[in-house]
C-alpha positions in Angstrom: -4.1 92.5 12.8 -5.6 91.5 9.4 -4.0 88.5 7.7 -3.3 89.0 4.0 -2.6 85.6 2.3 -0.4 85.6 -0.9 0.1 82.5 -2.9 2.9 81.7 -5.4 3.4 78.8 -7.8 6.9 78.2 -9.1 9.7 75.6 -9.3 13.3 75.4 -8.1 14.5 77.5 -11.1 12.7 80.5 -9.8 14.1 80.7 -6.3 16.3 83.7 -7.0 13.5 85.9 -8.4 11.3 84.7 -5.6 13.7 86.0 -3.1 13.6 89.4 -4.7 9.9 89.3 -5.0 9.3 88.4 -1.4 11.8 91.0 -0.1 10.5 93.9 -2.2 6.8 92.9 -1.4 7.4 92.9 2.4 9.6 96.0 2.3 6.9 98.1 0.7 3.8 96.5 2.4 1.7 98.3 5.0 3.2 97.1 8.3 -0.2 97.1 10.1 -1.1 93.8 8.5 0.3 90.3 8.6 1.4 88.7 5.3 1.0 84.9 5.1 3.0 83.8 2.1 2.5 80.4 0.5 4.5 78.5 -2.2 2.9 75.7 -4.1 5.7 73.6 -5.5 7.0 70.1 -6.3 10.8 70.4 -6.5 12.1 73.3 -4.4 15.1 72.0 -2.4 15.2 72.2 1.4 18.2 74.4 1.2 16.4 76.9 -1.0 13.3 76.7 1.2 15.5 77.6 4.2 17.1 80.6 2.4 13.7 81.9 1.4 12.4 81.4 4.9 15.4 83.5 6.2 14.4 86.4 4.0 10.7 86.4 5.2 11.9 85.9 8.8 13.4 89.4 8.6 9.9 90.8 8.7 8.1 90.4 12.0 4.7 90.7 10.3 5.2 87.9 7.7 5.3 84.1 7.5 6.1 81.6 4.7 4.8 78.1 4.2 5.7 75.6 1.4 3.0 73.3 0.2 4.2 70.1 -1.6 2.0 69.4 -4.7 3.7 66.1 -5.5 3.9 66.7 -9.3 0.2 67.3 -9.7 -1.0 68.2 -13.3 2.0 66.6 -14.9 -0.3 64.8 -17.4 -2.3 68.0 -18.1 1.0 69.9 -18.7 2.2 67.2 -21.1 -1.0 67.2 -23.0 -1.1 71.1 -23.3 0.1 72.1 -26.7 1.4 75.6 -26.0 3.9 75.6 -23.2 6.3 78.4 -24.1 8.6 79.0 -21.1 6.0 77.8 -18.6 6.1 74.9 -16.2 3.3 72.7 -14.7 3.4 74.8 -11.6 1.2 77.4 -13.5 -1.7 75.0 -13.1 -1.4 75.1 -9.3 -3.3 78.4 -9.6 -6.4 76.3 -10.0 -6.1 74.9 -6.5 -6.4 77.7 -3.9 -10.2 77.3 -3.3 -9.6 73.8 -1.7 -6.1 74.4 -0.4 -7.1 77.4 1.7 -10.5 76.9 3.2 -9.5 79.2 6.1 -9.6 82.2 3.7 -12.3 84.0 1.7 -9.9 85.9 -0.4 -6.3 85.4 -1.5 -3.8 87.1 -3.7 -1.9 85.1 -6.4 1.3 86.5 -7.8 4.1 85.4 -10.1 7.7 85.9 -8.8 9.3 87.5 -11.9 8.4 90.8 -10.4 9.4 93.5 -8.0 7.0 95.4 -5.7 7.4 99.2 -5.6 4.1 99.8 -3.8 1.8 98.4 -1.1 0.3 95.0 -2.0 -2.3 95.4 0.7 -4.2 98.0 -1.3 -5.0 95.3 -3.9 -6.2 92.8 -1.3 -8.9 95.3 -0.1 -10.4 95.7 -3.6 -14.2 94.9 -3.4 -14.9 91.7 -5.4 -17.9 90.5 -3.4 -19.8 89.8 -6.7 -16.8 88.7 -8.8 -14.7 85.5 -8.9 -11.5 87.4 -9.3 -9.7 90.7 -10.0 -6.7 91.2 -12.3 -4.8 93.6 -14.4 -5.8 94.3 -18.0 -2.2 95.3 -18.8 -1.1 98.3 -20.9 -1.3 97.6 -24.7 -0.2 100.4 -27.0 -1.9 100.5 -30.3 0.2 98.7 -32.9 2.6 97.2 -30.5 3.7 93.5 -30.5 1.3 92.7 -27.7 -1.7 93.7 -29.8 -0.3 91.7 -32.8 0.4 88.7 -30.5 -3.2 88.7 -29.3 -4.6 89.1 -32.9 -2.3 86.5 -34.5 -2.3 83.8 -31.8 -5.9 83.7 -30.9 -7.4 83.3 -34.4 -8.7 79.8 -33.5 -10.7 81.2 -30.6 -14.3 82.2 -31.2 -15.1 85.9 -31.2 -17.0 85.3 -27.9 -14.1 83.5 -26.3 -11.7 86.3 -27.3 -13.9 88.8 -25.5 -13.5 86.8 -22.3 -9.7 87.1 -22.2 -9.8 90.1 -19.9 -6.8 89.9 -17.4 -3.3 88.6 -17.1 -2.6 85.8 -14.6 0.6 87.4 -13.1 -1.3 89.1 -10.3 -4.8 88.1 -9.3 -7.2 88.5 -6.3 -9.4 85.4 -5.8 -12.8 85.4 -4.2 -12.3 82.0 -2.7 -15.7 81.9 -1.0 -17.5 82.4 -4.3 -15.2 80.0 -6.2 -15.9 77.3 -3.6 -19.6 77.9 -3.7 -19.7 77.5 -7.5 -17.2 74.6 -7.7 -14.8 76.6 -9.9 -11.7 74.6 -9.1 -13.2 71.5 -10.8 -14.4 73.7 -13.7 -10.8 75.1 -14.1 -9.4 71.6 -14.5 -12.2 70.4 -16.8 -11.7 73.5 -19.0 -7.9 73.1 -19.0 -8.3 69.5 -20.4 -10.9 70.6 -22.9 -8.8 73.5 -24.3 -5.4 71.8 -23.9 -4.7 72.0 -27.7 -6.1 75.6 -28.0 -4.8 77.7 -25.1 -1.8 79.9 -25.7 -1.2 81.2 -22.2 -2.6 78.1 -20.5 -3.6 78.9 -17.0 -4.4 82.5 -17.8 -6.7 81.6 -20.7 -8.5 79.1 -18.5 -9.0 81.4 -15.6 -10.5 84.1 -17.9 -12.7 81.7 -19.8 -14.2 80.1 -16.7 -14.5 83.2 -14.5 -16.0 85.5 -17.2 -17.9 87.8 -16.8 -17.4 87.9 -13.1 -14.0 89.6 -13.4 -12.9 93.0 -12.0 -10.2 95.0 -13.6 -7.4 96.4 -11.3 -6.3 100.0 -11.6 -3.6 100.5 -14.3 -0.8 100.9 -11.7 -1.5 97.5 -10.0 0.7 95.7 -12.4 3.0 97.4 -15.0 5.0 95.2 -17.4 8.6 96.4 -17.8 8.3 96.7 -21.6 5.6 99.4 -21.1 8.4 101.9 -20.4 9.7 101.4 -23.9 6.2 102.0 -25.4 5.5 105.1 -23.4 8.7 107.2 -23.3 6.8 110.5 -23.0 3.4 112.0 -22.2 2.2 112.1 -25.8 2.7 108.4 -26.4 0.7 107.6 -23.2 -2.5 108.6 -25.1 -2.2 105.6 -27.4 -3.2 102.8 -25.1 -6.1 100.5 -26.0 -7.6 100.3 -22.6 -6.4 103.1 -20.2 -6.6 106.8 -20.4 -3.5 108.9 -20.7 -3.6 110.1 -17.0 -3.9 106.5 -15.9 -0.9 105.4 -17.9 1.3 108.2 -16.7 0.4 107.6 -13.0 1.0 103.8 -13.4 4.4 104.3 -15.0 5.4 106.7 -12.2 3.8 104.7 -9.3 3.6 101.0 -10.1 2.5 98.7 -7.2 4.1 95.7 -9.0 6.6 95.8 -11.8 6.4 92.6 -13.9 9.2 91.3 -16.1 6.6 89.6 -18.3 8.5 89.1 -21.5 11.2 86.5 -22.3 13.9 88.8 -21.0 14.5 88.5 -17.2 16.9 90.7 -15.3 18.7 87.7 -13.7 19.3 86.4 -17.2 19.7 89.6 -19.1 21.1 92.4 -17.0 20.3 95.0 -19.7 16.6 94.3 -19.9 14.2 97.2 -19.4 13.9 98.4 -15.7 16.5 95.8 -14.6 17.9 98.4 -12.3 14.8 98.1 -10.0 15.3 94.4 -9.7 19.0 94.7 -8.9 18.2 97.5 -6.4 16.2 94.9 -4.3 18.5 92.0 -5.1 21.4 93.8 -3.5 19.4 94.0 -0.2 19.0 90.2 0.0 21.4 87.4 1.0 21.2 86.1 -2.6 23.2 89.1 -3.9 26.6 87.6 -3.3 25.6 84.2 -4.8 24.3 85.9 -7.9 27.3 88.1 -8.4 29.6 85.1 -8.0 27.7 83.1 -10.6 27.7 86.1 -12.9 31.4 86.4 -12.5 31.8 82.7 -13.4 29.6 83.1 -16.5 31.7 86.1 -17.6 34.9 84.2 -17.0 33.6 81.1 -18.9 32.5 83.3 -21.8 35.9 85.0 -21.9 37.6 81.7 -21.9 35.4 80.5 -24.7 36.1 83.6 -26.8 39.9 83.2 -26.2 39.6 79.6 -27.2 37.8 80.4 -30.4 40.3 83.2 -31.3 43.2 80.9 -30.7 41.6 78.2 -32.8 41.0 80.7 -35.6 44.6 82.0 -35.4 46.0 78.4 -35.6 43.6 77.6 -38.5 44.8 80.8 -40.4 48.5 80.0 -39.8 48.0 76.5 -41.1 46.3 77.7 -44.2 49.1 80.2 -44.8 51.7 77.3 -44.5 49.7 75.2 -47.0 49.9 78.0 -49.5 53.6 78.3 -49.1 
């Protein structure tokens, strides 16, 4: 049985989406292989680790190991100018070459995702001559993603902008080649050098250091949820900057990974695009009841807040009327 290692880097806030990611991944993975899941972290509680272990234990061909990073890269994170919604755990993506000497290849994935296809197909991509493989991502001409790239990377040289090929949400590392060329140290050095310049910190560094030895995944490897808004029909699918119309249509119909890449996440905004797929998998996990209970409490709290505001407004209005009399 072939072992397929999959590494994740997140903090305690992302335990719920991790549960959905792990479950959907293993549910749709080729059962002929063993999936060795790893989590690089600093603060995930023992209770949350146990609950995630219980989910993975439901699959006979999978295992889960937590690796304590002891707050590594705290200083680098503090010195990095553009943090957005990221955490220091993103920099743990630099560490697999030394952390996993037993593997020549490893998949790296974010957890704000659901898997609707077989992850093993990506592991078997040929990257013998590359450092990594990743997804280019769909970018419709004139959409906000194109404007974001144009507006936020103006202080990058033309040459450096050309190097920003793939997103960091789903990657396949050639660990053997990375170790041979000491890339882990180069990642860290570049992260410090570009700390005031990078916009998507670990993603920019991985691209800058690995270029040009980067392979592009097929379009359906990773599909961002907002793509379904940009390509509502076949005609619009011909307007992508990177992929052909047929590739876009196939990817939208058969994504391997669906990535909630924007600021809206289904566990925070139940109306975000393609949230129904996330909830479909959530309801098959032990986390479903906990989430629904917390959602009910939030709704109740909001209702109470609205009633309090309305009551205050009513009293204020009555007092004003009395004053006029």
